C-alpha positions as CSV (number, residue, x, y, z in Angstrom):
1,M,-60.7,-22.0,-57.0
2,I,-61.4,-21.7,-53.3
3,S,-61.4,-25.7,-52.8
4,F,-57.9,-25.5,-54.1
5,F,-56.5,-22.9,-52.1
6,S,-58.2,-24.7,-49.2
7,F,-56.6,-27.9,-49.9
8,G,-53.4,-26.1,-50.6
9,A,-53.5,-24.6,-47.0
10,S,-54.4,-27.9,-45.6
11,A,-51.2,-29.3,-47.3
12,A,-49.3,-26.6,-45.8
13,A,-50.5,-26.9,-42.4
14,K,-49.6,-30.9,-43.0
15,G,-46.2,-30.2,-44.0
16,L,-45.9,-27.8,-41.0
17,A,-46.7,-30.3,-38.4
18,A,-44.6,-32.8,-40.4
19,L,-41.9,-30.7,-39.9
20,R,-42.6,-29.8,-36.0
21,S,-43.0,-33.4,-35.6
22,G,-39.6,-34.1,-37.0
23,A,-37.9,-31.3,-34.9
24,R,-39.5,-33.2,-31.7
25,K,-38.3,-36.4,-32.5
26,S,-34.7,-35.2,-33.0
27,A,-35.0,-33.3,-30.0
28,R,-32.7,-30.4,-31.2
29,P,-32.9,-26.8,-30.4
30,F,-33.2,-24.4,-32.9
31,G,-29.4,-24.0,-33.4
32,G,-29.4,-27.6,-34.1
33,I,-32.0,-27.1,-37.0
34,A,-30.1,-24.5,-38.2
35,A,-27.2,-26.4,-38.2
36,S,-29.2,-29.3,-40.3
37,V,-30.3,-27.0,-42.7
38,C,-27.5,-24.6,-43.5
39,G,-24.8,-26.6,-43.0
40,C,-22.8,-24.2,-40.2
41,A,-22.3,-24.6,-36.9
42,A,-24.3,-23.0,-34.0
43,P,-23.2,-19.0,-33.6
44,L,-21.6,-20.0,-30.0
45,H,-18.9,-22.4,-31.6
46,I,-15.3,-20.9,-32.3
47,A,-15.2,-22.2,-36.0
48,R,-16.2,-19.8,-38.4
49,P,-18.6,-21.3,-41.4
50,K,-18.4,-20.9,-45.0
51,P,-21.2,-19.0,-46.3
52,K,-20.6,-20.6,-49.6
53,T,-21.2,-24.1,-48.4
54,A,-24.4,-23.2,-46.5
55,L,-26.1,-21.4,-49.1
56,G,-25.0,-24.1,-51.6
57,A,-26.5,-26.8,-49.5
58,A,-29.5,-24.9,-49.3
59,K,-30.1,-24.5,-53.2
60,K,-28.8,-28.2,-53.9
61,G,-32.1,-29.0,-51.4
62,L,-34.5,-26.8,-53.4
63,S,-33.1,-27.9,-56.7
64,A,-33.8,-31.5,-55.7
65,L,-37.3,-30.5,-54.7
66,V,-38.0,-29.3,-58.0
67,L,-36.6,-31.9,-59.9
68,N,-38.1,-34.5,-58.0
69,A,-41.9,-32.8,-58.5
70,P,-44.6,-35.3,-59.0
71,N,-46.7,-35.2,-62.1
72,T,-50.2,-35.9,-60.9
73,A,-52.5,-33.0,-60.5
74,Q,-53.0,-33.7,-56.7
75,Q,-49.3,-33.6,-55.7
76,A,-48.8,-30.6,-58.0
77,G,-51.4,-28.6,-56.3
78,K,-49.2,-29.3,-52.8
79,S,-45.5,-28.6,-54.3
80,P,-46.0,-24.9,-54.7
81,F,-47.0,-24.4,-51.0
82,L,-44.3,-27.0,-49.6
83,L,-42.2,-24.8,-51.7
84,G,-43.1,-21.8,-50.4
85,L,-43.1,-22.8,-46.9
86,L,-39.5,-24.3,-47.2
87,L,-38.4,-20.8,-48.8
88,L,-39.7,-18.9,-45.8
89,L,-38.2,-21.3,-43.6
90,F,-34.9,-20.8,-45.5
91,L,-35.1,-17.3,-45.5
92,G,-35.6,-17.0,-41.7
93,L,-32.7,-19.3,-40.9
94,L,-30.2,-17.2,-43.1
95,P,-29.1,-15.0,-40.1
96,A,-28.0,-18.0,-38.1
97,C,-25.8,-19.5,-41.1
98,Q,-24.1,-15.9,-41.2
99,P,-20.3,-16.2,-40.0
100,A,-19.8,-15.4,-36.5
101,Q,-18.0,-11.9,-36.0
102,S,-15.0,-12.2,-34.2
103,A,-14.4,-9.7,-31.1
104,E,-10.7,-9.5,-32.5
105,A,-11.5,-8.3,-36.3
106,E,-12.0,-4.7,-35.5
107,P,-10.9,-2.6,-32.9
108,A,-13.4,-0.8,-31.0
109,P,-13.4,3.2,-31.9
110,L,-11.8,5.2,-29.5
111,L,-13.8,7.3,-27.8
112,A,-13.5,11.2,-28.0
113,N,-12.7,11.8,-24.9
114,S,-10.5,8.8,-24.1
115,N,-6.6,9.2,-23.8
116,P,-4.5,7.2,-25.9
117,I,-1.7,6.7,-23.4
118,D,-4.3,4.6,-21.4
119,S,-3.5,1.7,-23.9
120,L,-0.1,1.6,-23.4
121,P,1.7,-1.1,-21.3
122,P,3.0,0.1,-17.5
123,S,6.8,-0.2,-18.8
124,Q,5.8,2.5,-21.2
125,L,3.7,4.6,-19.2
126,P,5.4,8.2,-18.2
127,P,6.6,8.4,-14.7
128,A,4.4,9.6,-12.1
129,I,5.4,13.5,-10.9
130,R,6.0,12.6,-7.0
131,Q,4.4,15.0,-4.7
132,E,5.3,15.0,-0.9
133,P,2.1,15.3,1.0
134,Q,1.7,18.5,2.6
135,P,0.6,19.0,6.5
136,R,-2.2,21.1,7.6
137,L,-0.3,23.3,9.8
138,A,-3.2,25.9,9.6
139,L,-4.9,24.2,12.1
140,F,-2.3,25.1,14.4
141,S,-3.7,28.3,16.1
142,D,-0.2,29.5,17.5
143,S,3.3,28.9,16.8
144,L,3.6,27.0,19.8
145,T,0.6,24.3,20.5
146,T,0.2,21.8,23.4
147,L,-1.8,19.0,22.6
148,R,-3.0,16.1,24.8
149,I,-2.8,12.7,22.8
150,G,-3.4,9.5,24.5
151,G,-3.4,11.0,28.1
152,H,-0.2,12.5,27.6
153,Q,0.9,16.3,26.6
154,V,2.4,17.1,23.3
155,D,4.3,20.5,22.5
156,I,3.8,21.1,18.7
157,Q,6.2,24.2,17.5
158,L,6.1,25.5,13.8
159,P,8.8,26.1,11.5
160,K,10.0,29.8,10.9
161,T,10.4,29.0,7.0
162,P,8.7,26.7,4.8
163,F,7.6,23.3,6.1
164,K,10.6,20.9,4.8
165,G,9.8,18.0,7.7
166,S,9.4,17.1,11.3
167,V,11.5,16.2,14.4
168,I,10.5,14.3,17.6
169,I,12.7,15.2,20.1
170,L,12.6,12.6,23.1
171,P,13.4,13.9,26.3
172,G,16.0,12.1,29.0
173,Y,14.9,10.6,32.2
174,N,12.5,12.9,34.3
175,F,13.5,15.9,31.8
176,P,10.5,18.2,31.2
177,K,9.5,18.2,27.6
178,E,10.0,22.1,27.3
179,D,14.2,21.8,28.3
180,A,15.5,21.5,24.9
181,C,14.3,24.6,23.7
182,Q,14.3,26.5,27.1
183,K,18.1,25.2,28.3
184,A,19.6,24.9,25.0
185,P,17.7,27.7,22.6
186,L,20.4,26.9,20.2
187,F,19.4,23.4,19.8
188,C,15.6,24.0,18.9
189,Q,16.6,27.1,16.9
190,T,18.7,25.5,14.5
191,F,16.0,23.3,13.3
192,L,13.2,25.9,13.3
193,E,15.1,28.2,10.9
194,A,15.7,25.6,8.6
195,G,12.0,24.5,8.2
196,Y,11.6,22.0,10.6
197,L,8.7,21.4,12.7
198,L,9.3,20.2,16.5
199,I,7.0,17.6,18.3
200,M,8.3,17.6,21.8
201,P,6.2,14.8,23.9
202,E,6.0,14.8,28.0
203,M,7.6,11.4,28.4
204,G,8.2,11.8,32.2
205,R,10.3,8.9,34.0
206,S,10.0,6.8,30.7
207,L,12.6,4.2,29.9
208,Y,11.2,3.9,26.3
209,S,10.5,0.3,27.1
210,S,8.4,-2.3,24.9
211,Q,6.6,-3.9,28.1
212,Y,6.3,-4.4,31.7
213,F,7.3,-6.9,33.9
214,P,6.1,-8.4,37.2
215,E,9.1,-6.9,39.0
216,T,8.5,-3.2,37.4
217,Q,7.8,-0.8,39.9
218,A,4.0,0.6,39.4
219,R,5.4,4.3,39.4
220,Y,7.1,3.4,35.8
221,K,3.6,2.2,34.7
222,R,2.0,5.7,34.4
223,Y,4.3,7.0,32.0
224,P,4.4,6.7,28.2
225,D,6.6,4.3,26.5
226,Q,7.6,3.3,22.7
227,N,4.1,1.7,22.3
228,W,2.4,4.9,22.9
229,V,4.9,6.8,20.5
230,L,3.6,4.1,17.5
231,D,0.1,3.5,18.5
232,S,-0.9,7.0,19.9
233,L,1.7,9.9,18.8
234,L,2.0,9.2,15.3
235,P,-1.5,8.1,14.3
236,Y,-3.1,11.0,15.9
237,L,-0.6,13.4,14.2
238,Q,-0.8,11.6,11.0
239,L,-5.0,11.5,10.9
240,E,-5.5,14.8,12.4
241,Y,-2.5,16.9,11.1
242,G,-1.0,15.1,8.2
243,L,2.2,14.8,10.0
244,L,4.7,12.2,10.2
245,V,2.9,10.4,7.0
246,D,5.1,8.6,4.3
247,G,6.7,10.8,1.8
248,Q,8.0,13.6,4.2
249,D,11.1,13.8,5.9
250,N,10.6,12.3,9.3
251,F,13.3,12.6,12.3
252,L,14.0,11.5,15.8
253,V,16.6,13.2,18.3
254,G,16.9,11.7,21.7
255,I,18.7,13.0,24.6
256,S,20.2,10.8,27.3
257,T,17.7,8.1,27.9
258,G,15.6,9.6,25.0
259,G,18.8,8.7,22.8
260,R,18.2,4.7,24.1
261,G,14.6,5.8,23.3
262,A,15.2,6.9,19.8
263,A,17.1,3.6,19.1
264,L,14.5,1.4,20.4
265,L,11.8,3.3,18.1
266,A,14.4,3.2,14.9
267,L,14.2,-0.7,15.7
268,A,10.7,-1.0,16.3
269,A,9.4,0.8,13.2
270,P,12.2,1.5,10.8
271,E,9.9,2.3,8.0
272,C,8.4,5.6,9.8
273,W,11.9,7.6,10.0
274,T,14.1,9.2,7.6
275,A,16.9,9.1,10.2
276,V,17.5,9.4,14.0
277,A,20.2,11.0,15.9
278,C,21.1,9.5,19.5
279,L,22.7,12.0,22.2
280,S,24.5,10.6,25.2
281,G,22.4,7.2,25.3
282,D,22.7,3.8,26.7
283,F,22.1,0.7,24.3
284,D,23.4,-2.3,26.3
285,Q,22.0,-2.3,29.8
286,S,23.5,-5.7,30.3
287,Q,26.9,-3.7,30.6
288,M,25.7,-1.7,33.3
289,P,24.3,-4.2,35.8
290,N,24.5,-1.9,38.6
291,D,22.2,1.0,37.1
292,G,19.4,1.7,39.7
293,L,16.8,2.9,37.0
294,M,17.2,-0.8,34.8
295,R,16.8,-2.9,38.3
296,N,13.8,-1.1,38.9
297,F,12.2,-1.6,35.6
298,Y,13.9,-5.1,34.9
299,G,14.2,-6.7,38.1
300,P,18.1,-7.5,39.7
301,Y,20.6,-8.2,36.8
302,I,21.8,-11.4,39.0
303,Q,18.2,-12.8,38.7
304,F,16.9,-11.5,35.3
305,S,20.1,-11.3,33.3
306,Q,19.1,-13.0,30.2
307,R,16.2,-10.0,30.2
308,W,18.8,-7.6,30.4
309,K,20.7,-8.8,27.6
310,T,17.5,-9.2,25.3
311,V,14.8,-7.2,26.0
312,D,14.7,-3.6,25.0
313,N,18.4,-4.0,24.4
314,V,19.8,-2.3,21.4
315,I,23.0,-3.8,20.8
316,A,21.6,-7.5,20.9
317,R,19.0,-6.5,18.0
318,I,21.7,-4.5,15.8
319,D,21.3,-7.1,12.9
320,D,18.1,-5.8,12.1
321,W,19.1,-2.2,12.2
322,Q,18.5,-0.1,9.1
323,T,17.9,3.5,9.8
324,P,20.5,6.4,9.1
325,I,22.1,7.2,12.6
326,F,24.2,10.1,14.1
327,I,25.6,9.3,17.3
328,G,26.9,12.0,19.8
329,H,28.3,11.4,22.9
330,G,30.8,13.6,25.4
331,G,34.0,12.1,26.4
332,A,33.6,13.6,29.9
333,D,30.0,11.9,30.4
334,K,29.9,11.0,34.1
335,V,26.0,9.9,33.7
336,V,26.2,7.6,31.1
337,P,29.6,5.7,29.9
338,P,30.6,6.9,26.6
339,A,31.6,3.3,25.9
340,Q,27.6,2.9,25.0
341,S,27.7,5.3,22.1
342,K,31.2,3.9,21.0
343,Q,30.0,0.1,21.0
344,L,26.9,1.3,19.1
345,F,29.0,3.0,16.3
346,D,31.4,-0.2,16.2
347,S,28.8,-2.4,16.0
348,L,27.0,-0.6,12.7
349,Q,29.9,0.1,11.0
350,S,30.0,-2.8,9.2
351,R,26.4,-2.5,8.7
352,L,25.9,0.8,7.2
353,D,27.2,2.9,4.7
354,Q,29.5,5.7,5.6
355,E,27.6,8.3,4.4
356,L,24.4,6.9,6.7
357,L,26.5,6.9,9.7
358,Y,28.1,9.5,11.7
359,Y,30.0,9.6,15.2
360,S,30.8,12.4,17.2
361,A,32.7,12.3,20.7
362,P,34.3,15.4,21.6
363,P,36.5,14.8,24.6
364,K,35.9,17.5,26.9
365,A,31.8,17.6,26.4
366,E,29.7,16.3,29.6
367,H,26.2,14.8,30.0
368,N,24.2,18.5,29.8
369,Y,22.4,20.7,27.2
370,A,25.6,22.8,26.6
371,Y,26.7,19.8,24.8
372,W,23.6,19.0,23.2
373,G,22.9,22.2,22.0
374,A,26.1,22.4,20.0
375,E,25.4,19.3,18.3
376,A,22.3,20.7,16.7
377,K,23.9,22.0,13.7
378,N,26.3,19.1,13.0
379,I,22.7,17.1,13.4
380,L,21.2,19.3,10.7
381,A,24.0,19.0,8.7
382,F,23.8,14.9,8.5
383,F,20.1,14.8,8.4
384,Q,20.2,17.2,5.0
385,S,23.2,15.7,3.5
386,L,21.4,12.0,3.4
387,P,20.7,10.8,-0.2
């Protein structure tokens, strides 16, 4: 009996060696063996195997072994072990012959804390609730605070009612930043009582230019310009106090040369402003070739006429205009020709819808704070009427 089992074990070992030898000769991986034995594809293939075909092939192979079993005693001793070995191999390869499970066969169960709305396409999602960003007004210790931004002073005056937006007041040439509130109290009072925070920068002798030239007198270079407004004033107030950010109502009001500045800033960064108001400003310096301020900055007109006609010229860039605008100019102005504002209004009539453009020209109004203060209520009404 012992010799019989020893002989059987030896036969089984030889059979296993033969199988290994055959596998090496065919140079096929385990998946290849599974495919040849069970008749199914490798698990990574897309085509699904048919379980009945695989099992049928296996059964057919075993039946063939039984039907062809030899009758000799020696061969009879080998057959049980070979059949057992093949049976073990067959049982081990059955998982490889199972049909591959498709990732789309059954949806993954919904987690307990998941929201069914997450699975909706974007077009079916409910609209988000729009919340306007709120400024950090508590950081201001007083109703009137003076900051130093980029080397220049800026007054911040808090509104007397809940915050609705911000108004930057751009002063005229060599006008102190306090003038608008001190010489025309109604001007500032109108906006403060309506909930608008006032931002009043000290601009000195600024012409609100975009660049300097060799002919520009040195004294002009120490004053802020439109680049300072865009590169220093706005970023500082946005980051430190949450003011003048997207989603808030951000207005510009310019007086005299500040009116020119408001228009130039509206062209330079239209995305920053809800609307602008330009009072008694100049918008085409080429129509005033004898103006001393422009000559000291841009050089003599007779030498640099092309510069006067193109650089910092609002009318020359009128095709780029996008911002709603209030234009006001007194008919009795002896400092800046009223024709400057009339030309701007005429140029914009064909470019802006009627509700986005307002023109005021009181015939007896002059170039002074009495007129500018009187326009405050009209400007506020225009700002609040915008869609």
